[in-house]
mmCIF file of the N, C-alpha and C atoms, coordinates in Angstrom:
data_MODEL
# 
_entry.id   MODEL 
# 
loop_
_atom_site.group_PDB 
_atom_site.id 
_atom_site.type_symbol 
_atom_site.label_atom_id 
_atom_site.label_alt_id 
_atom_site.label_comp_id 
_atom_site.label_asym_id 
_atom_site.label_entity_id 
_atom_site.label_seq_id 
_atom_site.pdbx_PDB_ins_code 
_atom_site.Cartn_x 
_atom_site.Cartn_y 
_atom_site.Cartn_z 
_atom_site.occupancy 
_atom_site.B_iso_or_equiv 
_atom_site.pdbx_formal_charge 
_atom_site.auth_seq_id 
_atom_site.auth_comp_id 
_atom_site.auth_asym_id 
_atom_site.auth_atom_id 
_atom_site.pdbx_PDB_model_num 
ATOM 1   N N  . MET A 1 1  ? 61.085  32.969 200.210 1.00 0.00 ? 1  MET A N  1 
ATOM 2   C CA . MET A 1 1  ? 61.565  33.889 201.227 1.00 0.00 ? 1  MET A CA 1 
ATOM 3   C C  . MET A 1 1  ? 63.081  33.933 201.286 1.00 0.00 ? 1  MET A C  1 
ATOM 4   N N  . ALA A 1 2  ? 63.706  32.768 201.213 1.00 0.00 ? 2  ALA A N  1 
ATOM 5   C CA . ALA A 1 2  ? 65.139  32.709 201.272 1.00 0.00 ? 2  ALA A CA 1 
ATOM 6   C C  . ALA A 1 2  ? 65.778  33.397 200.071 1.00 0.00 ? 2  ALA A C  1 
ATOM 7   N N  . LEU A 1 3  ? 65.130  33.251 198.911 1.00 0.00 ? 3  LEU A N  1 
ATOM 8   C CA . LEU A 1 3  ? 65.638  33.910 197.714 1.00 0.00 ? 3  LEU A CA 1 
ATOM 9   C C  . LEU A 1 3  ? 65.570  35.389 197.803 1.00 0.00 ? 3  LEU A C  1 
ATOM 10  N N  . PHE A 1 4  ? 64.511  35.900 198.446 1.00 0.00 ? 4  PHE A N  1 
ATOM 11  C CA . PHE A 1 4  ? 64.387  37.323 198.641 1.00 0.00 ? 4  PHE A CA 1 
ATOM 12  C C  . PHE A 1 4  ? 65.521  37.865 199.575 1.00 0.00 ? 4  PHE A C  1 
ATOM 13  N N  . ILE A 1 5  ? 65.775  37.198 200.648 1.00 0.00 ? 5  ILE A N  1 
ATOM 14  C CA . ILE A 1 5  ? 66.813  37.614 201.568 1.00 0.00 ? 5  ILE A CA 1 
ATOM 15  C C  . ILE A 1 5  ? 68.205  37.513 200.892 1.00 0.00 ? 5  ILE A C  1 
ATOM 16  N N  . LEU A 1 6  ? 68.409  36.500 200.098 1.00 0.00 ? 6  LEU A N  1 
ATOM 17  C CA . LEU A 1 6  ? 69.653  36.286 199.386 1.00 0.00 ? 6  LEU A CA 1 
ATOM 18  C C  . LEU A 1 6  ? 69.838  37.447 198.370 1.00 0.00 ? 6  LEU A C  1 
ATOM 19  N N  . SER A 1 7  ? 68.789  37.835 197.687 1.00 0.00 ? 7  SER A N  1 
ATOM 20  C CA . SER A 1 7  ? 68.908  38.944 196.710 1.00 0.00 ? 7  SER A CA 1 
ATOM 21  C C  . SER A 1 7  ? 69.158  40.264 197.426 1.00 0.00 ? 7  SER A C  1 
ATOM 22  N N  . LEU A 1 8  ? 68.533  40.494 198.580 1.00 0.00 ? 8  LEU A N  1 
ATOM 23  C CA . LEU A 1 8  ? 68.826  41.698 199.337 1.00 0.00 ? 8  LEU A CA 1 
ATOM 24  C C  . LEU A 1 8  ? 70.248  41.752 199.829 1.00 0.00 ? 8  LEU A C  1 
ATOM 25  N N  . LEU A 1 9  ? 70.781  40.617 200.260 1.00 0.00 ? 9  LEU A N  1 
ATOM 26  C CA . LEU A 1 9  ? 72.166  40.519 200.730 1.00 0.00 ? 9  LEU A CA 1 
ATOM 27  C C  . LEU A 1 9  ? 73.111  40.841 199.588 1.00 0.00 ? 9  LEU A C  1 
ATOM 28  N N  . CYS A 1 10 ? 72.793  40.318 198.381 1.00 0.00 ? 10 CYS A N  1 
ATOM 29  C CA . CYS A 1 10 ? 73.678  40.642 197.228 1.00 0.00 ? 10 CYS A CA 1 
ATOM 30  C C  . CYS A 1 10 ? 73.628  42.105 196.872 1.00 0.00 ? 10 CYS A C  1 
ATOM 31  N N  . VAL A 1 11 ? 72.459  42.696 196.955 1.00 0.00 ? 11 VAL A N  1 
ATOM 32  C CA . VAL A 1 11 ? 72.351  44.115 196.646 1.00 0.00 ? 11 VAL A CA 1 
ATOM 33  C C  . VAL A 1 11 ? 73.148  44.913 197.601 1.00 0.00 ? 11 VAL A C  1 
ATOM 34  N N  . PHE A 1 12 ? 73.046  44.633 198.878 1.00 0.00 ? 12 PHE A N  1 
ATOM 35  C CA . PHE A 1 12 ? 73.825  45.390 199.895 1.00 0.00 ? 12 PHE A CA 1 
ATOM 36  C C  . PHE A 1 12 ? 75.344  45.156 199.777 1.00 0.00 ? 12 PHE A C  1 
ATOM 37  N N  . MET A 1 13 ? 75.715  43.970 199.346 1.00 0.00 ? 13 MET A N  1 
ATOM 38  C CA . MET A 1 13 ? 77.154  43.701 199.170 1.00 0.00 ? 13 MET A CA 1 
ATOM 39  C C  . MET A 1 13 ? 77.718  44.500 197.981 1.00 0.00 ? 13 MET A C  1 
ATOM 40  N N  . VAL A 1 14 ? 76.934  44.511 196.894 1.00 0.00 ? 14 VAL A N  1 
ATOM 41  C CA . VAL A 1 14 ? 77.406  45.299 195.704 1.00 0.00 ? 14 VAL A CA 1 
ATOM 42  C C  . VAL A 1 14 ? 77.401  46.777 196.068 1.00 0.00 ? 14 VAL A C  1 
ATOM 43  N N  . TRP A 1 15 ? 76.418  47.268 196.751 1.00 0.00 ? 15 TRP A N  1 
ATOM 44  C CA . TRP A 1 15 ? 76.349  48.687 197.154 1.00 0.00 ? 15 TRP A CA 1 
ATOM 45  C C  . TRP A 1 15 ? 77.544  49.017 198.044 1.00 0.00 ? 15 TRP A C  1 
ATOM 46  N N  . SER A 1 16 ? 77.939  48.111 198.934 1.00 0.00 ? 16 SER A N  1 
ATOM 47  C CA . SER A 1 16 ? 79.059  48.386 199.847 1.00 0.00 ? 16 SER A CA 1 
ATOM 48  C C  . SER A 1 16 ? 80.342  48.400 199.057 1.00 0.00 ? 16 SER A C  1 
ATOM 49  N N  . LEU A 1 17 ? 80.521  47.542 198.075 1.00 0.00 ? 17 LEU A N  1 
ATOM 50  C CA . LEU A 1 17 ? 81.723  47.562 197.259 1.00 0.00 ? 17 LEU A CA 1 
ATOM 51  C C  . LEU A 1 17 ? 81.827  48.845 196.453 1.00 0.00 ? 17 LEU A C  1 
ATOM 52  N N  . VAL A 1 18 ? 80.691  49.275 195.887 1.00 0.00 ? 18 VAL A N  1 
ATOM 53  C CA . VAL A 1 18 ? 80.695  50.510 195.131 1.00 0.00 ? 18 VAL A CA 1 
ATOM 54  C C  . VAL A 1 18 ? 81.005  51.701 196.019 1.00 0.00 ? 18 VAL A C  1 
ATOM 55  N N  . PHE A 1 19 ? 80.456  51.718 197.213 1.00 0.00 ? 19 PHE A N  1 
ATOM 56  C CA . PHE A 1 19 ? 80.701  52.792 198.157 1.00 0.00 ? 19 PHE A CA 1 
ATOM 57  C C  . PHE A 1 19 ? 82.191  52.831 198.559 1.00 0.00 ? 19 PHE A C  1 
ATOM 58  N N  . LEU A 1 20 ? 82.799  51.677 198.825 1.00 0.00 ? 20 LEU A N  1 
ATOM 59  C CA . LEU A 1 20 ? 84.184  51.654 199.182 1.00 0.00 ? 20 LEU A CA 1 
ATOM 60  C C  . LEU A 1 20 ? 85.062  52.081 198.030 1.00 0.00 ? 20 LEU A C  1 
ATOM 61  N N  . ALA A 1 21 ? 84.667  51.721 196.802 1.00 0.00 ? 21 ALA A N  1 
ATOM 62  C CA . ALA A 1 21 ? 85.452  52.145 195.608 1.00 0.00 ? 21 ALA A CA 1 
ATOM 63  C C  . ALA A 1 21 ? 85.336  53.675 195.503 1.00 0.00 ? 21 ALA A C  1 
ATOM 64  N N  . TRP A 1 22 ? 84.171  54.244 195.716 1.00 0.00 ? 22 TRP A N  1 
ATOM 65  C CA . TRP A 1 22 ? 83.985  55.691 195.670 1.00 0.00 ? 22 TRP A CA 1 
ATOM 66  C C  . TRP A 1 22 ? 84.800  56.355 196.762 1.00 0.00 ? 22 TRP A C  1 
ATOM 67  N N  . LEU A 1 23 ? 84.792  55.774 197.916 1.00 0.00 ? 23 LEU A N  1 
ATOM 68  C CA . LEU A 1 23 ? 85.440  56.412 199.076 1.00 0.00 ? 23 LEU A CA 1 
ATOM 69  C C  . LEU A 1 23 ? 86.982  56.420 198.884 1.00 0.00 ? 23 LEU A C  1 
ATOM 70  N N  . PHE A 1 24 ? 87.526  55.352 198.304 1.00 0.00 ? 24 PHE A N  1 
ATOM 71  C CA . PHE A 1 24 ? 88.976  55.270 198.123 1.00 0.00 ? 24 PHE A CA 1 
ATOM 72  C C  . PHE A 1 24 ? 89.395  55.466 196.649 1.00 0.00 ? 24 PHE A C  1 
ATOM 73  N N  . TRP A 1 25 ? 88.601  56.228 195.885 1.00 0.00 ? 25 TRP A N  1 
ATOM 74  C CA . TRP A 1 25 ? 88.858  56.378 194.498 1.00 0.00 ? 25 TRP A CA 1 
ATOM 75  C C  . TRP A 1 25 ? 90.231  56.998 194.190 1.00 0.00 ? 25 TRP A C  1 
ATOM 76  N N  . SER A 1 26 ? 90.641  57.987 194.983 1.00 0.00 ? 26 SER A N  1 
ATOM 77  C CA . SER A 1 26 ? 91.925  58.617 194.705 1.00 0.00 ? 26 SER A CA 1 
ATOM 78  C C  . SER A 1 26 ? 93.070  57.635 194.954 1.00 0.00 ? 26 SER A C  1 
ATOM 79  N N  . ASP A 1 27 ? 92.942  56.803 195.997 1.00 0.00 ? 27 ASP A N  1 
ATOM 80  C CA . ASP A 1 27 ? 94.004  55.793 196.231 1.00 0.00 ? 27 ASP A CA 1 
ATOM 81  C C  . ASP A 1 27 ? 94.011  54.734 195.116 1.00 0.00 ? 27 ASP A C  1 
ATOM 82  N N  . ILE A 1 28 ? 92.856  54.382 194.641 1.00 0.00 ? 28 ILE A N  1 
ATOM 83  C CA . ILE A 1 28 ? 92.799  53.397 193.547 1.00 0.00 ? 28 ILE A CA 1 
ATOM 84  C C  . ILE A 1 28 ? 93.463  53.965 192.289 1.00 0.00 ? 28 ILE A C  1 
ATOM 85  N N  . GLN A 1 29 ? 93.164  55.250 191.991 1.00 0.00 ? 29 GLN A N  1 
ATOM 86  C CA . GLN A 1 29 ? 93.780  55.893 190.848 1.00 0.00 ? 29 GLN A CA 1 
ATOM 87  C C  . GLN A 1 29 ? 95.256  55.943 190.975 1.00 0.00 ? 29 GLN A C  1 
ATOM 88  N N  . ARG A 1 30 ? 95.773  56.236 192.187 1.00 0.00 ? 30 ARG A N  1 
ATOM 89  C CA . ARG A 1 30 ? 97.183  56.356 192.415 1.00 0.00 ? 30 ARG A CA 1 
ATOM 90  C C  . ARG A 1 30 ? 97.869  55.001 192.174 1.00 0.00 ? 30 ARG A C  1 
ATOM 91  N N  . LEU A 1 31 ? 97.225  53.917 192.526 1.00 0.00 ? 31 LEU A N  1 
ATOM 92  C CA . LEU A 1 31 ? 97.791  52.598 192.317 1.00 0.00 ? 31 LEU A CA 1 
ATOM 93  C C  . LEU A 1 31 ? 97.809  52.213 190.870 1.00 0.00 ? 31 LEU A C  1 
ATOM 94  N N  . VAL A 1 32 ? 96.791  52.598 190.134 1.00 0.00 ? 32 VAL A N  1 
ATOM 95  C CA . VAL A 1 32 ? 96.671  52.225 188.720 1.00 0.00 ? 32 VAL A CA 1 
ATOM 96  C C  . VAL A 1 32 ? 97.483  53.164 187.837 1.00 0.00 ? 32 VAL A C  1 
ATOM 97  N N  . LYS A 1 33 ? 97.684  54.384 188.256 1.00 0.00 ? 33 LYS A N  1 
ATOM 98  C CA . LYS A 1 33 ? 98.313  55.425 187.462 1.00 0.00 ? 33 LYS A CA 1 
ATOM 99  C C  . LYS A 1 33 ? 99.764  55.037 187.196 1.00 0.00 ? 33 LYS A C  1 
ATOM 100 N N  . SER A 1 34 ? 100.257 55.350 185.993 1.00 0.00 ? 34 SER A N  1 
ATOM 101 C CA . SER A 1 34 ? 101.634 55.082 185.687 1.00 0.00 ? 34 SER A CA 1 
ATOM 102 C C  . SER A 1 34 ? 102.580 56.067 186.420 1.00 0.00 ? 34 SER A C  1 
ATOM 103 N N  . GLY A 1 35 ? 103.812 55.726 186.557 1.00 0.00 ? 35 GLY A N  1 
ATOM 104 C CA . GLY A 1 35 ? 104.748 56.531 187.331 1.00 0.00 ? 35 GLY A CA 1 
ATOM 105 C C  . GLY A 1 35 ? 105.196 57.829 186.627 1.00 0.00 ? 35 GLY A C  1 
ATOM 106 N N  . GLY A 1 36 ? 104.700 58.135 185.470 1.00 0.00 ? 36 GLY A N  1 
ATOM 107 C CA . GLY A 1 36 ? 105.122 59.282 184.741 1.00 0.00 ? 36 GLY A CA 1 
ATOM 108 C C  . GLY A 1 36 ? 104.588 60.622 185.255 1.00 0.00 ? 36 GLY A C  1 
ATOM 109 N N  . GLY A 1 37 ? 103.481 60.604 185.977 1.00 0.00 ? 37 GLY A N  1 
ATOM 110 C CA . GLY A 1 37 ? 102.913 61.819 186.465 1.00 0.00 ? 37 GLY A CA 1 
ATOM 111 C C  . GLY A 1 37 ? 103.587 62.331 187.736 1.00 0.00 ? 37 GLY A C  1 
ATOM 112 N N  . LYS A 1 38 ? 103.488 63.657 187.952 1.00 0.00 ? 38 LYS A N  1 
ATOM 113 C CA . LYS A 1 38 ? 104.089 64.242 189.150 1.00 0.00 ? 38 LYS A CA 1 
ATOM 114 C C  . LYS A 1 38 ? 103.110 64.214 190.292 1.00 0.00 ? 38 LYS A C  1 
ATOM 115 N N  . THR A 1 39 ? 103.621 63.977 191.462 1.00 0.00 ? 39 THR A N  1 
ATOM 116 C CA . THR A 1 39 ? 102.785 64.078 192.680 1.00 0.00 ? 39 THR A CA 1 
ATOM 117 C C  . THR A 1 39 ? 102.759 65.491 193.127 1.00 0.00 ? 39 THR A C  1 
ATOM 118 N N  . VAL A 1 40 ? 101.954 65.773 194.138 1.00 0.00 ? 40 VAL A N  1 
ATOM 119 C CA . VAL A 1 40 ? 101.834 67.143 194.630 1.00 0.00 ? 40 VAL A CA 1 
ATOM 120 C C  . VAL A 1 40 ? 103.152 67.616 195.244 1.00 0.00 ? 40 VAL A C  1 
ATOM 121 N N  . SER A 1 41 ? 103.860 66.737 195.943 1.00 0.00 ? 41 SER A N  1 
ATOM 122 C CA . SER A 1 41 ? 105.092 67.146 196.563 1.00 0.00 ? 41 SER A CA 1 
ATOM 123 C C  . SER A 1 41 ? 106.170 67.409 195.560 1.00 0.00 ? 41 SER A C  1 
ATOM 124 N N  . GLU A 1 42 ? 106.093 66.824 194.372 1.00 0.00 ? 42 GLU A N  1 
ATOM 125 C CA . GLU A 1 42 ? 107.183 67.021 193.359 1.00 0.00 ? 42 GLU A CA 1 
ATOM 126 C C  . GLU A 1 42 ? 106.948 68.266 192.530 1.00 0.00 ? 42 GLU A C  1 
ATOM 127 N N  . GLN A 1 43 ? 105.743 68.776 192.566 1.00 0.00 ? 43 GLN A N  1 
ATOM 128 C CA . GLN A 1 43 ? 105.462 70.008 191.755 1.00 0.00 ? 43 GLN A CA 1 
ATOM 129 C C  . GLN A 1 43 ? 106.148 71.185 192.369 1.00 0.00 ? 43 GLN A C  1 
ATOM 130 N N  . THR A 1 44 ? 106.629 72.082 191.525 1.00 0.00 ? 44 THR A N  1 
ATOM 131 C CA . THR A 1 44 ? 107.297 73.259 191.976 1.00 0.00 ? 44 THR A CA 1 
ATOM 132 C C  . THR A 1 44 ? 106.284 74.305 192.398 1.00 0.00 ? 44 THR A C  1 
ATOM 133 N N  . VAL A 1 45 ? 106.563 75.035 193.516 1.00 0.00 ? 45 VAL A N  1 
ATOM 134 C CA . VAL A 1 45 ? 105.727 76.106 193.985 1.00 0.00 ? 45 VAL A CA 1 
ATOM 135 C C  . VAL A 1 45 ? 106.410 77.418 193.691 1.00 0.00 ? 45 VAL A C  1 
ATOM 136 N N  . LYS A 1 46 ? 105.652 78.322 193.127 1.00 0.00 ? 46 LYS A N  1 
ATOM 137 C CA . LYS A 1 46 ? 106.233 79.607 192.737 1.00 0.00 ? 46 LYS A CA 1 
ATOM 138 C C  . LYS A 1 46 ? 106.400 80.420 194.009 1.00 0.00 ? 46 LYS A C  1 
ATOM 139 N N  . PRO A 1 47 ? 107.528 81.115 194.137 1.00 0.00 ? 47 PRO A N  1 
ATOM 140 C CA . PRO A 1 47 ? 107.802 81.933 195.350 1.00 0.00 ? 47 PRO A CA 1 
ATOM 141 C C  . PRO A 1 47 ? 106.829 83.065 195.497 1.00 0.00 ? 47 PRO A C  1 
ATOM 142 N N  . SER A 1 48 ? 106.271 83.618 194.416 1.00 0.00 ? 48 SER A N  1 
ATOM 143 C CA . SER A 1 48 ? 105.300 84.696 194.534 1.00 0.00 ? 48 SER A CA 1 
ATOM 144 C C  . SER A 1 48 ? 104.070 84.286 195.290 1.00 0.00 ? 48 SER A C  1 
ATOM 145 N N  . LYS A 1 49 ? 103.637 83.054 195.079 1.00 0.00 ? 49 LYS A N  1 
ATOM 146 C CA . LYS A 1 49 ? 102.472 82.563 195.771 1.00 0.00 ? 49 LYS A CA 1 
ATOM 147 C C  . LYS A 1 49 ? 102.750 82.393 197.270 1.00 0.00 ? 49 LYS A C  1 
ATOM 148 N N  . GLU A 1 50 ? 103.984 82.026 197.611 1.00 0.00 ? 50 GLU A N  1 
ATOM 149 C CA . GLU A 1 50 ? 104.315 81.918 199.025 1.00 0.00 ? 50 GLU A CA 1 
ATOM 150 C C  . GLU A 1 50 ? 104.281 83.226 199.735 1.00 0.00 ? 50 GLU A C  1 
ATOM 151 N N  . LYS A 1 51 ? 104.704 84.327 199.017 1.00 0.00 ? 51 LYS A N  1 
ATOM 152 C CA . LYS A 1 51 ? 104.655 85.647 199.604 1.00 0.00 ? 51 LYS A CA 1 
ATOM 153 C C  . LYS A 1 51 ? 103.209 86.068 199.846 1.00 0.00 ? 51 LYS A C  1 
ATOM 154 N N  . ILE A 1 52 ? 102.330 85.735 198.946 1.00 0.00 ? 52 ILE A N  1 
ATOM 155 C CA . ILE A 1 52 ? 100.906 86.045 199.114 1.00 0.00 ? 52 ILE A CA 1 
ATOM 156 C C  . ILE A 1 52 ? 100.375 85.321 200.326 1.00 0.00 ? 52 ILE A C  1 
ATOM 157 N N  . PHE A 1 53 ? 100.747 84.008 200.436 1.00 0.00 ? 53 PHE A N  1 
ATOM 158 C CA . PHE A 1 53 ? 100.273 83.269 201.593 1.00 0.00 ? 53 PHE A CA 1 
ATOM 159 C C  . PHE A 1 53 ? 100.771 83.865 202.899 1.00 0.00 ? 53 PHE A C  1 
ATOM 160 N N  . ASP A 1 54 ? 102.067 84.313 202.908 1.00 0.00 ? 54 ASP A N  1 
ATOM 161 C CA . ASP A 1 54 ? 102.608 84.895 204.109 1.00 0.00 ? 54 ASP A CA 1 
ATOM 162 C C  . ASP A 1 54 ? 101.886 86.189 204.465 1.00 0.00 ? 54 ASP A C  1 
ATOM 163 N N  . GLU A 1 55 ? 101.579 87.006 203.438 1.00 0.00 ? 55 GLU A N  1 
ATOM 164 C CA . GLU A 1 55 ? 100.878 88.313 203.681 1.00 0.00 ? 55 GLU A CA 1 
ATOM 165 C C  . GLU A 1 55 ? 99.443  88.010 204.206 1.00 0.00 ? 55 GLU A C  1 
ATOM 166 N N  . ASP A 1 56 ? 98.799  87.018 203.631 1.00 0.00 ? 56 ASP A N  1 
ATOM 167 C CA . ASP A 1 56 ? 97.458  86.663 204.085 1.00 0.00 ? 56 ASP A CA 1 
ATOM 168 C C  . ASP A 1 56 ? 97.534  86.159 205.525 1.00 0.00 ? 56 ASP A C  1 
ATOM 169 N N  . ARG A 1 57 ? 98.518  85.334 205.852 1.00 0.00 ? 57 ARG A N  1 
ATOM 170 C CA . ARG A 1 57 ? 98.658  84.790 207.242 1.00 0.00 ? 57 ARG A CA 1 
ATOM 171 C C  . ARG A 1 57 ? 98.870  85.911 208.192 1.00 0.00 ? 57 ARG A C  1 
ATOM 172 N N  . LYS A 1 58 ? 99.681  86.879 207.866 1.00 0.00 ? 58 LYS A N  1 
ATOM 173 C CA . LYS A 1 58 ? 99.921  88.029 208.731 1.00 0.00 ? 58 LYS A CA 1 
ATOM 174 C C  . LYS A 1 58 ? 98.680  88.867 208.995 1.00 0.00 ? 58 LYS A C  1 
ATOM 175 N N  . LYS A 1 59 ? 97.901  89.053 207.946 1.00 0.00 ? 59 LYS A N  1 
ATOM 176 C CA . LYS A 1 59 ? 96.650  89.799 208.055 1.00 0.00 ? 59 LYS A CA 1 
ATOM 177 C C  . LYS A 1 59 ? 95.667  89.051 208.987 1.00 0.00 ? 59 LYS A C  1 
ATOM 178 N N  . LEU A 1 60 ? 95.617  87.766 208.795 1.00 0.00 ? 60 LEU A N  1 
ATOM 179 C CA . LEU A 1 60 ? 94.708  86.965 209.636 1.00 0.00 ? 60 LEU A CA 1 
ATOM 180 C C  . LEU A 1 60 ? 95.174  86.934 211.095 1.00 0.00 ? 60 LEU A C  1 
ATOM 181 N N  . GLU A 1 61 ? 96.466  86.889 211.312 1.00 0.00 ? 61 GLU A N  1 
ATOM 182 C CA . GLU A 1 61 ? 97.000  86.976 212.711 1.00 0.00 ? 61 GLU A CA 1 
ATOM 183 C C  . GLU A 1 61 ? 96.635  88.299 213.342 1.00 0.00 ? 61 GLU A C  1 
ATOM 184 N N  . GLU A 1 62 ? 96.746  89.395 212.566 1.00 0.00 ? 62 GLU A N  1 
ATOM 185 C CA . GLU A 1 62 ? 96.374  90.691 213.103 1.00 0.00 ? 62 GLU A CA 1 
ATOM 186 C C  . GLU A 1 62 ? 94.903  90.770 213.435 1.00 0.00 ? 62 GLU A C  1 
ATOM 187 N N  . ILE A 1 63 ? 94.066  90.225 212.606 1.00 0.00 ? 63 ILE A N  1 
ATOM 188 C CA . ILE A 1 63 ? 92.640  90.176 212.912 1.00 0.00 ? 63 ILE A CA 1 
ATOM 189 C C  . ILE A 1 63 ? 92.365  89.386 214.139 1.00 0.00 ? 63 ILE A C  1 
ATOM 190 N N  . LEU A 1 64 ? 92.970  88.267 214.337 1.00 0.00 ? 64 LEU A N  1 
ATOM 191 C CA . LEU A 1 64 ? 92.768  87.441 215.516 1.00 0.00 ? 64 LEU A CA 1 
ATOM 192 C C  . LEU A 1 64 ? 93.266  88.162 216.793 1.00 0.00 ? 64 LEU A C  1 
ATOM 193 N N  . LYS A 1 65 ? 94.393  88.874 216.699 1.00 0.00 ? 65 LYS A N  1 
ATOM 194 C CA . LYS A 1 65 ? 94.906  89.649 217.826 1.00 0.00 ? 65 LYS A CA 1 
ATOM 195 C C  . LYS A 1 65 ? 93.906  90.709 218.197 1.00 0.00 ? 65 LYS A C  1 
ATOM 196 N N  . LYS A 1 66 ? 93.285  91.403 217.273 1.00 0.00 ? 66 LYS A N  1 
ATOM 197 C CA . LYS A 1 66 ? 92.312  92.455 217.535 1.00 0.00 ? 66 LYS A CA 1 
ATOM 198 C C  . LYS A 1 66 ? 91.086  91.905 218.232 1.00 0.00 ? 66 LYS A C  1 
ATOM 199 N N  . ARG A 1 67 ? 90.682  90.665 217.902 1.00 0.00 ? 67 ARG A N  1 
ATOM 200 C CA . ARG A 1 67 ? 89.489  90.061 218.506 1.00 0.00 ? 67 ARG A CA 1 
ATOM 201 C C  . ARG A 1 67 ? 89.690  89.688 219.962 1.00 0.00 ? 67 ARG A C  1 
ATOM 202 N N  . LYS A 1 68 ? 90.965  89.421 220.343 1.00 0.00 ? 68 LYS A N  1 
ATOM 203 C CA . LYS A 1 68 ? 91.247  89.058 221.729 1.00 0.00 ? 68 LYS A CA 1 
ATOM 204 C C  . LYS A 1 68 ? 91.307  90.211 222.604 1.00 0.00 ? 68 LYS A C  1 
# 
């Protein structure tokens, strides 16, 4: 009986470690990754995309004003 409980405990511990690794996978990759890659904040954003976002934002604001 004790062996059965010990084996169940081991299974749940391994499952918990795998779940935590899956949950924090992006953080783990960031720690392991070499410094050569660019992060999101370092990447350049094209101005044309910003204009599209501004236009979309204005359209959405107009829709919200009409609903009120």
